[in-house]
C-alpha positions in Angstrom: 37.2 1.7 74.3 35.5 0.7 77.8 33.2 -2.4 77.4 29.7 -2.6 78.8 29.1 -5.0 81.5 25.2 -5.8 82.1 23.9 -7.7 85.0 24.2 -11.4 84.1 20.4 -11.7 83.7 20.3 -9.2 81.0 20.8 -11.1 77.1 24.0 -10.5 75.6 24.5 -9.7 72.3 27.1 -11.8 70.2 30.9 -11.2 71.2 32.4 -8.1 69.7 30.1 -5.7 69.6 30.7 -3.6 72.3 33.9 -3.3 71.1 32.3 -1.8 68.1 32.7 2.4 67.9 29.5 3.6 66.8 28.9 6.1 64.1 29.1 10.0 65.2 27.3 12.1 62.5 28.2 15.9 62.2 26.9 18.4 64.8 23.7 20.2 64.0 23.7 22.3 66.9 25.4 25.2 68.7 24.5 25.8 72.7 23.2 29.4 72.8 23.1 29.5 68.8 20.1 29.4 67.3 20.3 29.2 64.2 24.2 28.0 63.3 25.2 27.3 59.7 25.8 23.5 59.3 28.9 22.7 57.2 29.8 19.4 58.8 27.7 16.9 57.0 28.7 17.4 53.1 24.9 18.0 52.4 24.0 19.7 49.0 24.3 23.6 49.5 21.4 24.1 47.8 18.7 21.4 49.4 16.5 19.0 47.8 14.9 19.8 43.9 11.9 21.4 43.7 10.6 18.8 41.5 11.5 16.1 44.3 9.7 18.1 47.0 6.9 18.2 44.5 7.0 14.2 44.0 7.4 14.1 47.7 4.3 15.9 48.9 2.5 14.2 46.1 3.1 10.7 47.9 1.2 11.5 50.5 -2.4 10.5 49.2 -0.6 6.9 48.9 1.3 6.7 52.5 -1.0 3.5 53.4 0.5 1.9 50.6 3.3 -0.1 50.8 6.4 0.9 48.5 7.2 -1.2 45.4 9.6 -3.6 47.1 11.8 -3.7 43.9 11.4 -0.2 43.3 10.9 -0.6 39.8 9.9 3.2 38.6 13.5 4.2 40.5 15.2 1.1 39.1 14.3 2.1 35.4 15.1 5.7 36.1 18.5 5.4 37.7 19.6 2.5 34.6 18.2 5.2 32.2 20.2 8.0 33.7 23.6 6.2 34.3 23.2 3.8 31.3 22.9 0.9 33.4 21.3 -2.4 33.4 18.3 -2.7 36.1 18.8 -6.1 37.1 22.6 -5.3 38.1 20.8 -2.8 40.5 20.5 -3.3 44.2 18.9 -0.3 46.3 19.7 0.8 50.2 18.1 2.8 52.6 21.5 5.2 52.0 24.7 3.5 50.3 25.2 2.6 53.8 22.7 -0.2 53.7 24.3 -1.7 50.7 27.6 -1.8 52.6 25.8 -3.7 55.6 23.8 -6.3 53.1 27.1 -6.6 51.6 29.0 -7.6 54.5 26.3 -9.3 55.6 26.3 -11.6 52.6 29.9 -12.3 52.0 31.8 -12.1 55.9 32.2 -14.8 58.4 33.7 -15.0 61.6 37.6 -14.6 60.7 37.3 -13.3 57.4 38.4 -9.5 56.8 38.0 -6.4 54.8 40.5 -4.2 53.7 40.1 -0.1 53.3 41.8 2.9 53.4 43.2 4.3 57.0 40.6 7.1 56.4 38.0 4.9 54.5 34.3 5.9 55.1 33.4 4.2 58.6 30.2 2.5 57.6 32.2 -0.1 55.9 33.9 -0.9 59.6 30.9 -1.1 61.5 29.0 -3.6 60.0 31.9 -5.5 59.1 32.7 -5.8 62.4 29.3 -6.8 63.2 30.0 -9.8 61.1 32.8 -10.7 63.3 35.1 -9.8 60.3 38.5 -8.2 61.1 38.9 -4.8 59.6 42.6 -4.0 58.1 43.3 -0.5 57.4 45.9 0.3 54.5 48.3 3.4 55.0 47.5 6.8 53.2 50.7 8.6 52.2 49.2 12.1 51.5 45.7 10.8 52.8 45.3 9.1 49.4 44.1 5.3 49.1 47.7 3.4 47.9 47.0 0.5 46.0 50.4 -1.4 46.8 49.5 -1.1 50.3 46.0 -2.3 50.1 47.2 -5.5 48.6 49.8 -6.0 51.1 47.1 -6.5 53.2 44.9 -9.1 51.6 45.3 -12.8 52.2 43.2 -15.7 52.0 40.8 -14.7 54.2 39.9 -11.3 52.4 36.2 -11.2 51.4 35.6 -7.6 50.5 38.4 -4.4 49.3 36.4 -1.0 49.8 37.7 2.4 48.3 35.7 5.7 48.4 36.5 7.4 45.3 36.4 10.3 45.6 37.4 9.5 49.2 35.9 11.0 52.3 37.0 13.5 54.2 40.1 13.5 52.5 38.7 14.5 48.8 41.4 12.7 47.0 40.7 10.3 44.1 42.2 7.2 42.3 42.4 7.1 38.5 40.6 4.2 36.6 44.4 2.9 35.9 44.6 2.4 39.6 41.2 0.9 40.1 41.6 -1.4 37.0 45.3 -2.7 38.4 43.7 -3.2 41.8 41.0 -5.3 40.2 43.2 -7.2 38.1 44.8 -8.2 40.9 42.6 -9.7 43.2 41.4 -13.1 43.3 38.3 -13.6 41.7 36.5 -14.4 45.2 37.2 -11.0 46.5 34.7 -8.4 46.3 35.9 -5.0 45.4 33.9 -2.2 46.0 33.8 1.3 45.0 32.1 3.9 47.0 31.4 6.8 44.6 28.9 9.1 46.5 30.7 12.3 46.0 31.1 11.2 42.2 29.4 14.2 40.5 31.3 16.7 42.3 34.8 15.4 40.3 36.1 17.8 37.7 39.8 16.3 37.8 40.8 14.8 34.3 41.9 11.9 35.4 39.2 10.6 37.6 36.5 8.5 35.6 33.4 6.5 37.3 33.9 3.1 37.9 30.6 2.0 36.2 32.3 0.7 32.8 35.0 -1.5 34.6 32.5 -3.3 36.7 30.4 -3.8 33.8 32.6 -6.9 32.5 33.5 -7.8 36.0 32.3 -11.0 38.1 33.5 -9.7 41.5 32.9 -5.7 41.3 30.2 -3.6 43.0 29.8 0.5 42.5 27.7 2.7 44.4 26.2 5.8 44.7 23.9 8.1 46.8 21.2 10.4 46.4 22.1 12.2 49.7 24.8 14.4 48.5 24.2 16.0 44.8 20.7 15.2 44.6 20.1 16.5 48.4 17.9 14.3 49.5 20.3 13.0 52.9 16.7 12.9 55.2 15.2 10.3 52.8 18.0 7.9 52.5 18.4 6.4 49.1 21.6 4.7 47.6 22.6 1.9 45.1 24.9 -0.3 44.1 25.6 -1.7 40.6 26.9 -5.4 40.5 26.8 -8.4 38.7 23.9 -10.4 38.5 24.6 -13.2 40.7 26.0 -10.5 43.4 22.5 -8.6 43.4 20.4 -11.7 43.5 22.4 -13.0 47.3 21.6 -9.3 48.2 18.4 -9.3 47.5 17.7 -12.3 49.9 18.8 -11.3 52.8 18.0 -7.1 52.2 14.7 -6.1 54.2 11.6 -5.8 52.0 10.1 -2.5 51.3 13.6 -0.8 52.3 13.0 2.4 50.1 9.9 4.2 51.6 7.5 5.7 48.9 8.3 9.2 49.5 11.9 8.4 48.9 10.9 6.5 45.6 8.8 9.2 44.5 11.7 12.0 45.1 14.6 10.5 43.9 12.7 9.5 40.6 11.9 13.2 39.9 15.0 14.4 41.1 17.0 12.7 38.6 14.5 14.4 36.0 15.9 17.5 37.5 19.3 18.0 35.6 19.0 21.9 36.1 19.2 21.4 39.9 22.2 18.8 39.5 24.2 21.2 37.3 23.6 24.2 39.4 24.5 22.2 42.4 28.1 20.6 41.1 28.2 24.5 39.6 28.2 25.7 43.0 30.8 23.6 44.5 33.1 23.7 41.7 33.1 27.8 41.9 34.0 27.7 45.8 36.5 25.0 46.0 39.2 26.8 44.2 38.2 30.0 46.1 38.8 28.0 49.6 42.0 26.8 48.5 43.3 30.5 48.0 41.9 32.0 50.6 43.1 29.1 53.3 46.6 28.9 51.9 47.0 32.6 52.3 46.0 31.6 55.8 48.9 29.6 55.9 47.3 26.4 56.5 47.6 23.0 54.0 44.4 23.0 52.2 44.0 19.3 49.9 42.9 19.7 46.2 39.2 17.9 47.1 36.8 16.2 44.5 34.2 15.9 46.8 31.7 18.7 48.0 34.0 19.6 50.8 37.5 20.6 51.6 40.0 19.2 53.9 42.3 21.9 56.5 45.3 20.8 58.2 46.3 22.6 61.1 49.9 22.2 63.0 48.7 19.7 65.7 45.5 18.4 67.1 45.6 21.4 69.7 45.3 24.0 66.8 42.5 21.9 65.3 40.3 21.9 68.2 40.8 25.7 68.7 40.1 26.4 65.3 36.8 24.4 65.6 35.6 26.0 69.0 36.3 29.3 67.4 34.2 28.6 64.2 31.3 27.6 66.9 31.4 30.5 68.8 30.7 32.4 65.4 27.8 30.3 64.7 29.7 27.7 62.4 29.6 23.8 62.5 32.5 22.1 60.4 34.0 18.6 61.1 36.8 17.5 63.3 37.5 14.3 61.8 39.7 13.1 64.3 37.6 9.7 64.4 38.7 9.1 60.7 42.6 9.3 62.3 43.0 13.0 61.2 43.1 14.8 64.4 44.8 17.8 62.9 41.9 18.8 60.3 38.7 19.8 60.1 36.3 19.2 56.9 34.0 22.0 55.6 31.5 21.3 53.3 31.1 23.4 50.8 27.8 26.0 51.1 25.8 28.8 49.9 27.7 32.1 49.1 27.1 33.8 52.3 28.1 30.8 54.3 31.4 30.3 52.5 32.1 33.9 53.0 31.5 33.6 56.4 33.4 30.7 57.5 36.4 32.1 55.4 35.9 35.6 57.2 35.9 33.4 60.6 38.9 31.2 60.0 40.8 34.2 58.8 40.3 35.9 62.1 41.5 32.4 63.8 44.1 32.8 61.6 45.2 36.3 62.9 
């Protein structure tokens, strides 16, 4: 990318900052369309839990107070819900912040991280900001390959990141693969398993890494409240790691990083199992419908363990034309060229009428 050359009198950031490609989120507007249907950011089709909304509103009377810097009520609620030890949890302004603090604590100039070529961009951005190298392992069939990851690990590798299930591909790795990778990494290398979409997985060979991480000194498993909990606007995420890792991260994370309404809403969302079950059911009901419909149109669509599907077109040009057609019809999906998949569109599972509409529009494009 082009570098920025400000006047010599202007202060300059450290080396490499201008070379970092800024994160670009999913679009939310279409020119000329008053109310487009947004299926580009993997948001919860059913929205937030009513209990979470009520808790958010109840926080209004306390907005003059600082939030609990230790997130104690949320910490206890997450620990109880997932069966985890409270002192092994770190909370962040979304799981993005957890990745950023991890990179800040572990990476120095000349170090490197290893991740899949289609892995979440947030891993790379904060690593590059630490002047570390980002090594991308090829993913045959858009799936993380453990052997290819290990080929890139060397003495300066500090962190290995895996999205499981993966975004934007929807693919996953088995617990045996994750355990094999962990066993073959040097003890000083952190293995980070990002489970942002874990609640949507129904594949029998998928399993959360919480159990494996419990007895490891170099693993951290992250989750988010942005997806199945429908709290993307409040930015709440957490990581489960050894106490020593947590203590290091707590020394450099910003105080009060989880705002008060967000803590209230997240605790309430954990208590609304009916909403979580309905959110999962909506995805599990519609994913196979997308497979059947899209394949009937002649396009490849991968089996997904997230709340989205990835549709493959013949080439980038066709994907761009399909995206433009959908936008003209009022649908915003995600062209994932910045993830190394220029011939693909990612479509979030939405409400019933949204899913029916986007499939109809894609069928028109297919002819």
